[in-house]
N, C-alpha and C positions, 0 to 999 in steps of 0.2 A: 167481656171481650175474648176472643177465641185464644186457645193454648198456641203459644209458639212452638211448633213443632222441633225447629231445629234447636232453640236453649233448652226445649226440655227434654232433647235427647241428649245433650252436653252435660247438663248439669244434674239431670234427674231430680229436680226440687221444683216444687210449685209453691209462689210467694204471693199473697194478693192482701189488700186490703179493700176490702169492698162489700156490699151488701151480701147476706146468706144467700139470698136469692141468687145473684150472679156468682158466687162462689161455687154453689151447689150446680149450676149448668157449667161451670169449668170442670169440676169434679165429674160429672156425668161424660164429658169430652175426653178427658182422659181415662175412663172406663172403656170406651169406644175405641179410643186409641189402643189401649190394652188387649181389647177383646181380637181387633185386628191384628196384631202382632202375635199372638197366640196362634191364628188360623194361618197368618203367612209363616211363621217358624216350622209348621207342622208341613204345609204344603211346600216348603223349598228343603226341607229335611228329606221328604220322599223324593224329590225331584234329583237331591244329591245322592239319595241311595241308588236310585235306576240308573243314573249316570255313573256310578261304580260300577254296578252290575255289568251295564254295558260294555265297559273296559273289560271286565273280567271275561266276558263271552267272545271277544273281539280278540284277546291275547288267545283264549283256549281256541280259537278257529285258527288263528296263526300255526297255532303248533301241531293242531288235528291235519289242516292242509299241508304242512312241511312232511307229514309222515305219509300221507294216504296220494297226494297229487305227485305224479312223475314228472309233468309238463314244467318243465322249468320257466320257460315266458307265459303260461297260464300261472305257476305258483307265484311267479314274481308280482304279476298284475295285482291277485289276490290279495298277496301281503302289503301290496302298495296301498290299497283302497282303506285295509282295516287299519293298516299304521293310521292315514289321515283320519278315518273314524274314531282311532283311539286317541289323537291329538285333539280332535274337536270334541270329544266327549271329557275328555281333561280337562280343556277350559271352561265347559259348561259345569263340571263337577265343581271346581274351585270358585265358579261364578254364583253358586248355587249356596256354597257355604258361606260367601261372602254375606251374602243377600240375608241368609238365615241369620248370621250373626249381628247384621244390620238391625233387622227387626227384633232380635233377641235384646237389644239394648234398651228396646222401650217397651219389651213384657215385663213390666214391674210387678212388685209385689203389691198383689190383689189386697189383702185385708187392709192395708194402710189407707187408700182410698174409699176401701168398703166403712170403715170406721168413722172417717171423716163425713160421710156421707148421711151416717145415723146419727153420729152426735150433734152435727151443726143444726137441724131440723130443730133437736129437741132442745136446743138453746134460744134458737129463735122465739120460741112460744112468749117467752118471757122478754124479750126485747123488741124496741121500735123497731119496725120495719125499714126506716130510713138510716138507722145505725149500722156503722161500718164493722166489721170483724177484720181482725188481724188472723191469718192464717199462715204458717210455716209448713209446710208438708214434703218431708224426704223421703225419695224412693231406693236412695245409696244403701247398697248393702252394709251389713254391719262389720263385716271382717275387712276392714280397711286400715291404712297404719294412720290415719288421721282418726280414728276411734278407737286407737289402743290405748289403754289407761294404764297399764303397768305390765310389766313381766316378770315373772316369779320361779324360782326352781321348784320342780315337783316334788312335793312333800314325801311320797314314798317310790317314786321311780329315778333314780341314778341317773344322769347325764338328761333327763325330759325338762322341758319347761311349761310354762303355762301362761299364754296371752288372755288379758283381761280386757272386753271391749265394751264402751257404752255410747249408744247413739239414741239420741234425741230426735225421733224422726215426728214428731208433730206438736205442734203450740198453737194455741189460741188463746185471741186474747179479746174480751168484748167487754160492752157494759150493759145491764141487767136495766128493766123500768125503774127499779127502786135505787137507781144510782151506784148500785154496787159494782165494781170492775173483778173480772175473774181473769185467773190465768190458769189454762190446763195444759199440760204437755205428758208426753208420753216418751220413756228412753226403754229401748230394749238393751238386756244386757247378756253378754254371752263371754265365753270362754272356751281356748284353744288347746288343746293338751297335743305336745310333739316330741318326738326325739327317735332314737335309733334303738330297734329291738333285735334281738339274735332269732333269727326264725329255724324251724328244724331242721334246715339244710346246714345250718351253721353259719349262713350270710347276714350281715347286718343289712336292716332294712328301715327304712324311712317311715313312721307312722305318724298320724295325725289323727285327733279325736276332737269335733267340734262340739260343744252344749249348750243349751242354753239355761242361763239363770234364770230368767223370767222376765217380766216388765213392768218398769217402775211408773205407775200414774202419779203425777203431783197437781193439786188443785189449789189455788191460793184465791180468797175473796177478800177484797179490800173495800169496806162498807163503812157507811156514815156513824162516826160516834154518837152523833145528836141523835140519829135515826133509833140506832141499836146500844144505846148506853148503858143498858142493862146485861151486857156479853158478859163482862170481867167478873159477874158473881154465877157464872154458869159453868164455871170450869169443870166442875164435879158430872154435870148433865152430859157434857159434852161424849165422853167415853159411851155411856147409855145411849146416845142418840144413831151410834156408827151400826149402820146395818147393810153388811158388806155379803156380796156373793162366796160360797163356801171357798172356793179357790182364789179368793184374795185376801190378804192379810196386811193388817195395818202396818206400816213402818215409821210412821212418825205423824204426831200431831201437835199444834202450835196455836196457843191464842192468844189473841192480845186484843186491845182495845179499838183498833182499828183493821184488824185483818185474822183471818184465821188460813192455817197451812195445814193442808192433809196429804200424806205420801201413801200409797197403797201400794203392794207388790202383785202382780197376777203369777199365778203358779207357772212354769216353764214349757207345761205340756198343753196349756192354752193361751200361750202368750202372744200367739198369732192368730187368736179366734177374735174374729170383727164382734161377735155377739157376746162373746165374754167381756171384751172391752168395752162395748157400750152399756152392759149391764154395770159394769162396774162405775163409769163414771156416771150413769146416771144415779147409783146408789150414794155415791160422792157427793153429788150436788143435793140429793133429798135430804141426806143426812146434816149437812150442814145448814141446810136452809129451814131444817126443822129446829134447830139451835137458834138461828137469828129471827125465825117467826116468835120462838118463847120470848126471846130476847127484847121484841118490839113490842109485845102484849105487855110486859112486866115495866117498860118503859115508859107506858102509858100511865 
């Protein structure tokens, strides 16, 4: 079904429970909306600049005319025409800025839908084509009050504070052919340092600095105890089965008779790299399924 542009602009989220084919089609539509928004932002940004330059030139012409034109009647006519032109250009300038901001709202964070476009086809290879997938995808920026988790004093700068943010921007849930359920999510982590700093002139200036902490990816597999009953004796094998990209680090690993939970953190410098996200997610699934396949063979 087509993406509701009005709702998408308002909420900046995409939520669906549908086939992978349908969701991928919707994601392609979001990608096209994003590309159009980028082009329109540039277009109206240029128009706003041209209108502003037109205003400056018109004001300059009024000043020059007031100095060089001695005929009062002619000067009055020129001034009136230029003032009308300035008024028209000012309206056009404001409208261009408003339109640019409108398209800026749907100029979404590219790597989020790009990561989803890579991950979903990979998962679908081991799923029934008729099985629905649940996808929640957010394009909201992380630095919003609703995503702020804590505020703490800065450990080294007196009077400064640190705001910590967490935003789960993607969650995918589905069912594989072997009846194993999966839950995959990615949570961006960031912190903002801010406070007042005395400059070289002696005046206090407000300063702020935003820094990415990384991207936490959580994967849970919920499987049949009957099918993978030997999993409980493979606890020592799990760590050896993990093969993660160099810039991804293990945060947590938990194994029970019915589920495995794996948490990995991607380094801050590649936390917004869709290729790195895809490679990490793929490695997480392959690592856990290596253990499951061993458990299956032992169960036989």
